[in-house]
N, C-alpha and C positions, 0 to 999 in steps of 0.2 A: 511596587516592586519593579526593579529593573531586570528584564528577562531577555536573554539572548537565545534566539532560535536559529540553529544551523539548518540549512535547507528550507528556510522560511518562505522562499518564493515558490515552492512546489505546491502540489495539490493540497495535501494535508496542511502544510505550513501556512498557506494563505488563509485557510479557515481558522487555524489556531491564532494567528496574529490578530485577526479581526476580533476574536473572542477576548484575547488579552487586552486589546485596546478598549473594548467595550466596558470592561470592568475596571479600567483606569490604570493598568500597568504601563510602564514605559518599555517599549519593545525595540529591540535591535535585531536585525536579520543579517546573518552571515551566509552569503550565497554567491554564485557566479552572476555577473551582470546579465540582465535579460529584460524584455518588456515588463515582466512581472515585478522585478525589483524597482523599475522606474515607477510603476503604479503604486507600489508600496511606499516609496519615497514621497509621492504626492499626498499620501495619507498620513504623513508625519512619522513614518518609521525610519529609524536610522539604519542605513544600509552600509554594510562592511563587505566589500568584494573580497573574495579569497577562495582558497581550496583547502579542505581539511587534510589533504596529503602534505601540506606545507605548514609545519608547526608555527613558523614565524608569523604567518598571516593571521593566527588566532590570538596573538597577544593583545592587540589593540581592542578588538571587540569584547574580550573577556574582562577588561579592566572595569572594576566597579559593578559588574553584573552580580545580582543577588542569586539568580537561578539561570540554569541552562537547560534548554530542551533540544536534544540532539536528534534531529530528523534526517540530516543529510546522509545519503547512502546510494549505493548502486543496486538497482533491480531492473529486470526486464530488458537488459542489454545483452547482445550477443558478444561476449568477451571471455577471455581466458581467466583461469584461476588467479594468476598474478595481478591482473587489473582489478578484479573484484576484491582481492585481499588488500590491496593498497588503499582502497576506499573503506570497505566495511570492517576491516580489522585494524590496520595501521592508522587510518583516519580516525576511527573511533577512539583508539588509544590516545592520539594527539589531542582530541577534544577533551577527554577525561583528564589527562595530565595538565592541560591548560586550565581547566576548571579548578583542579586542586591548587595549582600555583597561584591562581587569582583569588582564592578564598571564597569561591561561590558556595553558598550554603545548601544548594540543592541542584541535582542533575537528574533529568529524566531522559532515559535512552529508549528510543523506539526500536524494538526488535521486530519479530514477525511470528505468526503462527507456524510458518513452514519449518521452524526449528524442531518441531515435534516429529516431523515426518508425515507420511501420507497413509490414509486408510487404516488408522490404528484399531478401529473396531468399537471404540467407546469414546465419550468426550474426554479430551486430554485436559488434565489439570496441571497446575504450575510445577508440581514436583515430579511430573513424568520425566523419564530420561529423554535427553535431546538426541534424536536419531534422524538427522536430515537426509534427504535424497542426495546421492553422490553427484552433485553438479554445482558449479561455482557459486551461484547466488545462495542456495540453501546452505552450503558448507560454510561460506564466509559470514552469513548472517548468524549462524550458530556460533562460530568462533568469536564474533563480536559480542554476542550475548554472554558467552563464557568469560570473555575478557573483562566485561563490566562486573560480572559476579566475582571474579578474582580480585579486582581492584577494590570492591566493596569490602572484601574480607582482609586483604593484605595492606591496603593503603587508606582504609577508612573513607573511601569515596562515598559521599552522601547521596547515593544514587538509587533510583527506582527504575526497573525494567518493565516496559509495557509491550505486550505481545498481542497486537491487534489482529482481528480477522481481516480479510480482504476489504479494503475501504472503497465505498462508492458514494456518489453524490454529484452535485453540480461541479463541473470542472474535471470530472473523471473521464478522460478519453481512453485510458489504458484498459479499463475493464468494460464498462457499459458501452463506450464508444466503439471499441473494436468488435465487440459482439454484435452491436447494431449494424456496423459496416457489413459484416459477413451475412447477417440475416437479410439485409436490404439487397445485397448482391446475389442472394440465393445460394450461398455457400455454407449455410449452417448445417451441422450434423449433431446428433445426440450420441454422446459417448456412453456405450453400454445401455443399461436400462433407463437411465435418466432419473432414477429414484434416489440417487446419492445426495447427501446433504452438501450444500455449498456454503462455506463459512463467510458470508458477506455481512458487513456492518456499515451503517450510515456514518458519514464523516463527522457530523455533529456529536454523535455518541462517542467517537474516538476522542474528539476534543474534550468532551466531558471527562473522560478517563484521564487524559493528560493533565487537566486542571486539578482534578482531585489528587493525582499523584504529586503535583507541585505543592499543594496546600496541606495535605495530611501528614503530620509528623510520623505517624505509624507506617507510612509507605516506604520510608527509607530502609534500604537493604532488601526490599521485597521485589518479586516479579508478579505481574498480574496479566491475565488474559482479559482483553477488552473486545467484546463482540456481542452477539445476540444469541439468546438461548432458545429462540424459535427460528431455526434456520430454514432456508428455502431449498427445495430440491433443484437439481439441474434442469429437469423438465419444466418446473414452474418458473424458473429464472428465464429460460429461453422464450417461453410463451409470454411472460410479462413484458420482456423487452420488445418482442415482436409486436405485441398489441400497442405498446406505447409509441413505437416509431412507424407503425403502419406497414410492417413486413409480415410475411407468412412464417409461422413457426416451422422449424425443421421437422421433417417426417422420417428422414433417413437415419437409421441407427447403425452404428459401427461398433463391434465388440471392443471393449476397453483394451484387451490384449493386442488386438490388431493395431489400434491407434498408437499404443505405447511402442510396439515394435517398429511402426513406421517412423515414430519420433526418434528412436535410436538410430535408424538408418539415415534420417535427414540430418541429424547432428553429426554423424560420422562423415557423411558426404560434405557437409559444410567445413569440417575440420580438414579433410583431405584436400579440398580445393582452396583452402585458406580464404573462405568467403567472409566478408565483413558484414553480410546481411544475415539477420536472424532467420533461421529455418522456419518454414510455415508451421511445422510441428516441433515442439520440444518436449522432453520427458516431464519437465516441471509443469508445463502448461497442461499436458494431458492428465497428469496426476491431480493437479488442482481442480480440473474440470470434471474428471471422471471418477475419482476415488471418493469414498464417503469420509468427509472430514468434519469433525465436530469438536468444540472446545468449551470447557466448563468455565462459567464466569461467577461461580458462587463465592470465590475468595474476594473478588472485587466488590461484589454486592455487600458482603459482610463487613469487610475492613475499610472500604472506601465510601460505601454508600452509593456505589455506581448502579445506575438503572437505565438500560437502553430505552430511549424515548421514542425512537422512530422505527416502526416495523420495516423489515427488509423490503417488502413489496412497495411501501410508500417511498423508501429510499430509491428504489428503481424508478418509480414514477418521476421523482424530482430530478434524478440524474438524466433520464431520457428527455425530460422537458428542456434541460440545458443543451443536450445533444441536438435536439430538433432546432433549437434557436441558433446555436453556434456552429454546428458541424454539417448541416445540410442546407444547401442553397435553395432558394425558393423554386428555382426551375427544377431541381432534382426532386423536391418534395411533390411538385405537381406531376412530374413524370411517374413517380412511384404510385401516386394515387390513381393516375390514369391507367397504369399497368394493372393495378389490382382490379379496377372496374372491368377491364377487358379480359382479365384472366390470361394475359399474355406475358406476365412478368413485368419487371421494371428495370430502369437504369438508374444509376447512382452517380452523383457528382459530389464527393465528400472531400472535406479538407480537415486537416488536423489542427 
């Protein structure tokens, strides 16, 4: 099968491309040029440079593609609603329209669990109303999800929507890496009680869900949560990462409401000063980390045969092993170890 992966040079994309190649598919990647696209090209992947905001750049990579996996999107960036909309909504529509015009028989769209909102109080199922936090990333991921739903109904787009939990594993600097940075620098805190569920899932399990969505005819027209039904708590997460990277787990607890208020202030200050740097605290970050977020995967189990294979704790271990190897210099690691022995703290020299 000829498969086009948009955003295929990203964290999830690289893992998906490897799995597609391993099973014999012919893979194309549509992404911006980077060292990652160069390495993919060396592995025999056809690279098509481009931008999903530019419809013309999608024509060539779509030609002859049997299936499309749309991973490209904007997350974790300090930007306004217009910038997020251009990528997560207009860009998604461009990809879907190009897939329809090219005659692709299947499209899998990666959405996100954040479309359900935060702290619902029980595991969110796929038919729950979408009620995102009022901030650019959550709003536009939801609008993109609804756009694909509408095109399935109105344009007969042969699509499946995947709503994964927060993805971790080797190559994940955004989650495991940043938390490890803070813990090693002694800046970690616990949001609230620390007993809230953290919706994390190992990257190979998300790849499993994507492949099942590609292959199963019954997946067309459906949305599926892909995650783990034995989540880890915030406190367990912090202790696990600290243990794996040789840092001290945080002891300071800050009430959730205080952190959320501080995030509101930090965001407002950044907007008023026209800062291009992401605030230290954001409402989305605090809500992801401090609210109790759980998502049901029963539908994916029943209809796709999905079964998460890697426990979240093991996923953290694997992600932290990558972090130790790729993100901490030998000198910094020795300094951290020496500081722990002397109980005087440690210094960190990390690189992204």
